C-alpha positions in Angstrom: -14.1 -16.8 15.8 -13.2 -20.2 17.2 -14.5 -20.5 20.8 -13.1 -24.3 21.2 -11.7 -26.7 19.0 -14.8 -27.7 17.7 -17.4 -24.7 17.4 -17.2 -21.0 15.7 -19.2 -18.4 17.0 -22.6 -17.7 15.6 -23.4 -14.4 14.4 -25.3 -13.3 17.3 -22.0 -14.0 19.2 -19.9 -12.5 17.0 -21.8 -9.2 17.1 -21.9 -9.4 20.8 -18.2 -9.9 20.8 -17.4 -7.3 18.4 -19.7 -4.8 20.2 -18.3 -5.2 23.5 -14.7 -4.9 22.7 -16.0 -1.5 20.5 -18.0 0.0 22.9 -15.2 -0.6 26.0 -12.9 1.4 23.7 -14.0 3.7 21.3 -17.4 6.2 21.4 -20.2 6.0 18.9 -19.1 7.9 15.6 -20.6 11.4 15.6 -21.0 10.5 11.9 -23.6 8.0 12.0 -26.8 8.9 10.3 -27.6 11.1 7.5 -25.0 13.5 6.2 -26.0 17.2 8.1 -25.1 19.7 5.5 -22.7 22.4 7.3 -21.7 20.1 10.4 -18.4 18.3 10.5 -15.2 18.0 8.3 -16.2 19.3 4.8 -12.5 18.4 3.4 -13.4 14.9 3.9 -13.7 14.6 0.3 -10.4 14.3 -1.1 -9.2 11.7 -2.8 -5.4 11.7 -1.6 -4.7 12.0 2.2 -2.0 14.8 2.4 -1.8 15.5 6.2 0.8 17.5 7.9 3.8 14.9 8.4 4.2 15.3 12.2 0.0 14.9 12.3 0.4 12.2 9.7 3.0 10.1 12.6 0.7 10.7 15.5 -2.4 9.3 13.7 -0.2 6.4 12.5 0.7 5.7 16.1 -2.7 5.9 17.3 -3.7 3.8 14.6 -1.4 1.2 14.9 -2.1 0.8 18.7 -5.5 0.3 18.1 -4.7 -2.2 15.3 -2.8 -4.2 17.7 -5.2 -4.3 20.6 -7.9 -5.3 18.2 -6.0 -8.1 16.7 -5.1 -9.2 19.7 -8.8 -9.6 21.1 -9.3 -11.7 18.3 -11.0 -9.4 15.7 -8.3 -8.2 13.6 -8.4 -11.0 11.1 -11.6 -12.5 10.9 -11.5 -14.3 7.5 -7.6 -15.3 7.8 -6.4 -18.3 8.2 -6.0 -19.6 12.1 -2.3 -20.6 11.4 -1.3 -17.2 10.9 -3.5 -15.3 13.4 -6.8 -14.9 11.8 -10.2 -16.3 12.9 -10.7 -19.0 10.1 -14.2 -17.3 9.7 -16.0 -16.3 6.2 -15.9 -13.1 4.2 -19.5 -12.4 5.5 -18.3 -12.2 9.0 -15.6 -10.0 8.1 -18.2 -7.3 6.6 -20.3 -7.9 9.5 -17.6 -6.7 11.8 -16.5 -3.8 9.6 -20.2 -2.6 9.6 -20.1 -2.7 13.3 -17.2 -1.0 13.4 -18.3 1.9 11.1 -20.5 2.9 14.0 -17.5 3.7 16.1 -15.0 6.6 16.4 -12.3 4.5 15.4 -8.8 5.5 13.9 -8.1 5.7 10.3 -6.6 1.9 8.7 -5.8 3.5 5.2 -2.4 3.1 6.3 -2.4 -0.5 6.3 -4.6 -1.0 3.1 -1.5 -3.5 1.6 -2.2 -5.9 4.0 -4.9 -7.4 1.7 -2.8 -7.0 -1.2 0.2 -8.3 -0.2 -0.8 -11.2 2.2 -1.7 -13.6 -0.4 1.3 -12.7 -2.6 3.5 -13.7 0.9 1.2 -16.9 1.2 1.6 -18.0 -2.4 5.2 -17.0 -3.6 7.4 -16.4 -0.3 9.6 -18.8 1.6 6.8 -20.0 4.2 9.0 -18.7 7.0 9.0 -15.6 5.4 5.6 -15.6 4.8 5.0 -16.6 8.5 6.7 -13.3 10.1 5.5 -11.1 7.7 1.5 -11.7 7.3 0.6 -11.4 11.4 2.5 -8.2 11.2 0.4 -6.9 8.1 -2.6 -7.4 9.9 -1.7 -6.7 13.6 0.3 -3.3 12.5 3.3 -4.8 13.3 4.3 -4.4 9.8 3.1 -1.8 6.9 3.9 -2.5 3.0 4.5 -0.7 -0.1 5.0 -1.7 -3.9 8.5 -0.8 -5.5 7.3 -1.2 -8.9 6.9 1.7 -11.2 10.3 3.8 -12.4 11.1 7.1 -14.2 11.3 4.8 -17.3 9.0 2.2 -16.5 5.6 3.1 -15.3 2.6 1.4 -18.0 5.4 -0.6 -19.9 6.8 -2.0 -16.3 8.4 -4.6 -18.5 11.0 -2.0 -19.4 12.5 -1.4 -15.6 15.8 -0.9 -15.0 16.5 -1.5 -11.1 19.0 -4.5 -11.0 19.3 -7.5 -8.6 22.7 -8.8 -8.7 23.4 -12.0 -6.8 26.5 -12.2 -4.1 26.2 -15.7 -2.6 22.8 -15.9 -0.7 22.3 -12.5 -1.1 21.1 -10.0 -3.6 22.5 -6.1 -3.7 19.5 -4.4 -5.6 20.8 -0.6 -7.5 18.1 1.6 -9.1 15.1 4.1 -8.5 11.7 3.6 -7.8 8.5 6.4 -8.4 5.2 7.1 -7.4 5.5 5.0 -4.5 2.7 5.4 -2.0 3.2 4.9 1.5 6.9 4.4 1.6 7.8 7.0 3.5 6.3 4.9 7.1 6.6 1.7 5.3 8.5 -1.2 7.0 8.9 -3.4 4.0 8.6 -3.0 0.3 7.4 -5.5 -2.7 10.5 -4.6 -5.0 10.3 -6.0 -9.0 13.7 -5.8 -10.1 15.9 -7.4 -13.2 17.8 -10.1 -12.5 19.0 -11.1 -15.9 20.7 -8.6 -18.0 20.7 -10.5 -21.1 16.8 -11.5 -21.0 14.8 -8.8 -22.2 11.2 -7.7 -21.2 9.4 -9.3 -18.1 11.3 -12.7 -18.7 14.2 -11.2 -16.8 12.4 -10.2 -13.5 12.4 -11.2 -10.5 10.3 -10.1 -6.9 12.1 -9.3 -3.6 11.0 -8.2 -0.2 12.8 -5.4 0.8 13.5 -4.1 4.4 12.8 -0.3 4.0 14.7 0.7 6.8 18.0 -0.7 6.1 20.9 1.8 4.8 20.6 2.3 1.2 17.0 3.0 1.1 16.2 6.8 0.5 12.6 7.9 0.5 12.3 11.4 -1.2 8.5 13.2 -1.5 7.0 13.9 -4.6 4.8 17.2 -4.6 1.4 16.7 -6.1 -0.7 19.2 -8.2 -3.0 19.0 -4.7 -0.1 20.4 -2.8 0.5 17.6 -0.9 3.1 14.4 -1.0 1.2 11.2 -1.2 3.6 9.3 -3.1 7.5 9.1 -3.1 10.4 8.2 -5.1 12.8 5.7 -3.6 16.2 5.5 -4.4 17.8 2.0 -3.8 21.8 1.9 -3.5 23.4 -1.0 -2.8 20.6 -2.6 -0.8 21.3 -6.0 0.2 18.6 -8.7 0.3 19.0 -12.2 1.5 18.1 -14.7 -1.1 15.3 -16.0 1.4 13.6 -12.7 0.6 13.2 -13.6 -2.8 9.1 -13.8 -3.4 8.8 -16.1 -6.2 11.3 -18.5 -8.5 14.0 -16.5 -10.1 12.7 -14.9 -13.5 9.0 -15.1 -11.8 9.1 -11.7 -10.7 6.5 -10.6 -13.9 3.7 -13.0 -12.6 4.2 -12.1 -9.2 3.6 -8.1 -10.1 0.9 -9.1 -12.2 -1.0 -11.3 -9.5 -0.6 -8.2 -7.0 -1.7 -5.6 -9.2 -5.0 -8.0 -10.0 -5.8 -8.0 -6.1 -4.9 -4.1 -5.9 -7.4 -3.4 -8.9 -10.0 -5.6 -7.3 -9.7 -3.3 -3.9 -9.6 0.0 -5.5 -12.4 -0.8 -7.9 -15.1 0.4 -5.3 -13.0 3.2 -4.3 -11.0 1.7 -1.3 -11.8 4.9 0.4 -11.1 7.5 -2.3 -13.0 10.7 -1.8 -13.9 10.1 1.6 -17.1 9.2 3.5 -20.2 10.0 1.5 -19.0 10.0 -2.0 -19.2 6.2 -3.1 -22.7 5.7 -1.9 -24.0 9.3 -3.2 -24.7 10.7 0.3 -22.4 13.9 0.1 -23.2 14.2 -3.4 -27.2 14.3 -2.6 -26.6 16.7 0.1 -24.6 19.1 -2.3 -27.4 19.4 -4.9 -30.1 19.8 -2.0 -27.7 22.5 -0.6 -28.0 24.1 -4.1 -31.7 23.9 -4.2 -31.5 21.9 -7.4 -32.9 18.6 -6.4 -35.9 19.0 -8.5 -33.5 19.7 -11.8 -34.3 17.0 -13.9 -31.0 17.1 -15.5 -29.2 17.4 -12.0 -31.1 14.5 -11.0 -30.6 12.0 -14.0 -26.4 12.6 -13.6 -26.8 12.1 -9.9 -28.4 9.1 -10.7 -25.7 7.9 -13.0 -22.9 8.5 -10.9 -24.6 6.9 -7.6 -25.4 4.0 -9.8 -21.8 3.5 -11.4 -20.5 3.5 -8.0 -23.1 0.7 -6.5 -22.4 -1.3 -9.6 -18.7 -1.3 -8.8 -19.3 -2.4 -5.3 -21.4 -5.7 -6.5 -18.4 -6.1 -9.2 -16.2 -6.3 -6.1 -18.1 -8.7 -4.0 -18.3 -10.7 -7.0 -14.6 -10.7 -7.7 -13.9 -11.3 -4.0 -16.0 -14.7 -3.9 -14.7 -16.2 -7.3 -11.1 -15.7 -6.0 -11.8 -17.2 -2.5 -14.1 -20.0 -4.5 -10.5 -20.8 -6.2 -10.8 -18.9 -9.2 -8.6 -16.2 -10.9 -10.7 -13.8 -12.8 -8.9 -12.0 -15.4 -11.4 -9.5 -16.3 -13.1 -8.4 -13.2 -9.9 -6.5 -11.5 -9.4 -4.8 -15.0 -12.8 -3.9 -15.2 -12.8 -3.1 -11.6 -9.7 -0.6 -11.9 -11.2 1.0 -15.1 -14.7 1.3 -13.3 -13.1 3.3 -10.5 -11.5 5.9 -12.8 -14.8 5.8 -14.8 -16.8 6.6 -11.7 -14.3 9.5 -10.2 -14.5 11.0 -13.3 -18.0 11.2 -13.7 -18.3 12.6 -10.1 -15.6 15.2 -10.6 -17.2 16.6 -13.9 -20.7 16.7 -12.3 -19.4 18.8 -8.8 -17.5 21.0 -11.2 -20.6 21.5 -13.4 -22.5 22.3 -10.1 -19.9 24.3 -8.5 -18.3 26.5 -11.2 -16.0 28.8 -10.0 -16.7 28.1 -6.4 -14.1 25.3 -6.7 -11.2 28.0 -7.8 -11.3 30.1 -4.9 -12.4 29.8 -1.2 -15.4 31.9 -0.3 -16.0 30.1 3.2 -19.0 28.3 2.0 -19.3 24.9 3.7 -19.0 21.7 1.4 -17.9 23.7 -1.6 -13.9 24.6 -2.2 -13.6 21.4 -0.2 -14.1 19.4 -3.5 -11.2 21.5 -5.2 -9.2 18.6 -3.8 -11.3 16.0 -5.1 -10.8 17.8 -8.8 -8.0 18.0 -8.6 -6.9 14.4 -7.2 -9.0 12.7 -9.6 -6.7 12.7 -12.7 -4.0 10.7 -11.0 -6.5 7.6 -10.5 -6.2 7.1 -14.2 -2.6 6.5 -14.0 -2.5 4.5 -10.4 -2.2 0.6 -11.0 -2.4 0.8 -14.6 -3.2 3.6 -17.0 -6.6 3.7 -18.5 -5.0 3.5 -21.8 -3.2 -0.1 -20.9 -5.9 -1.3 -19.0 -8.2 -1.1 -22.1 -5.4 -2.9 -23.9 -5.5 -5.9 -21.4 -9.0 -6.2 -21.7 -8.7 -6.2 -25.2 -6.3 -8.6 -25.7 -6.3 -10.7 -22.5 -10.1 -10.9 -22.2 -11.8 -10.3 -25.4 -9.0 -12.0 -27.4 -8.4 -9.2 -30.0 -5.1 -8.8 -31.7 -2.0 -7.6 -29.5 -0.7 -4.0 -31.0 2.4 -4.1 -32.7 5.6 -4.1 -30.8 8.5 -2.4 -32.1 11.6 -4.9 -32.4 14.2 -4.9 -29.8 
């Protein structure tokens, strides 16, 4: 954080300022320290957040208020550029603050999970004025974003999408349908991938736009999941008008924009991005479960537990390496793909481990703390093999783009 034009806060000064801010506004988290079996919310292991709509809206309001206060205090984007409201510090400073913040009972920031996904895209591809208007808002909580990529007939094969954008002077008219859109029901903006060249097949005829999700013609409908919740939505775009100034990248550059967005997203989700709640990725909750079941001395259980915990820790290291390389100006192809695939594999390992431990206790709630709650984790885990590209597609991309293997045969159009 800049103190004046010449000096940047030292580590100790940053810590003191952060602790002063947090202590004045938040109480110390009761969840600090080792997990105590039987205490707290045993439902915190769900992979997908599925709150009641009224509860979600209230939580969003609280989270936005905190986020604005934090940003205005100079702590909302420590590693961001000063010209866009950041503090100009490094990623290590951001991690130090996050560790301090975790010691306090602060509102969930899951509503704003695309701030670090959309921001580099806007800074790189958007009109500078549009980027200026939105980047600050993404970190202050004034703006929430979503991705309008997948369609009913274009999920893994994203290049076959049919949502079209037709130019009308300095405006584009967008018509189509998107699906599996996280956060669309409370998002303010959406990064939409559209077909602008009807005569150009595949990825070459695609262009990206920043769509106002609050305008007429945008209809958001929730999708019911196997978990019983509705974390995803389908979005209908009917005659939606988008200024040409909100075009992200050049006309026909949409595929590149989408792939860069997915690279960043895959890196972020590779360590779990909060999936499975507190104590899953670091193994704490799994260790507590094993001990509660009296299986801590079983050699097979210990081996499988170690396998899960080690896998999550390796994923965390991969994420740090990828982030450091990206900040150094490198644009790694392999790491984001491996990060996404690692997440899918790690959650599968954890899900199968828990299923074998609990058996029928996952199917019916007996009232025993910390058992049936894993039902939401096990039911939600298959969705991670689809999110941000199916495992099969990611395997193909690694084979072709990283290992240089021959491309699979493509049917002739």
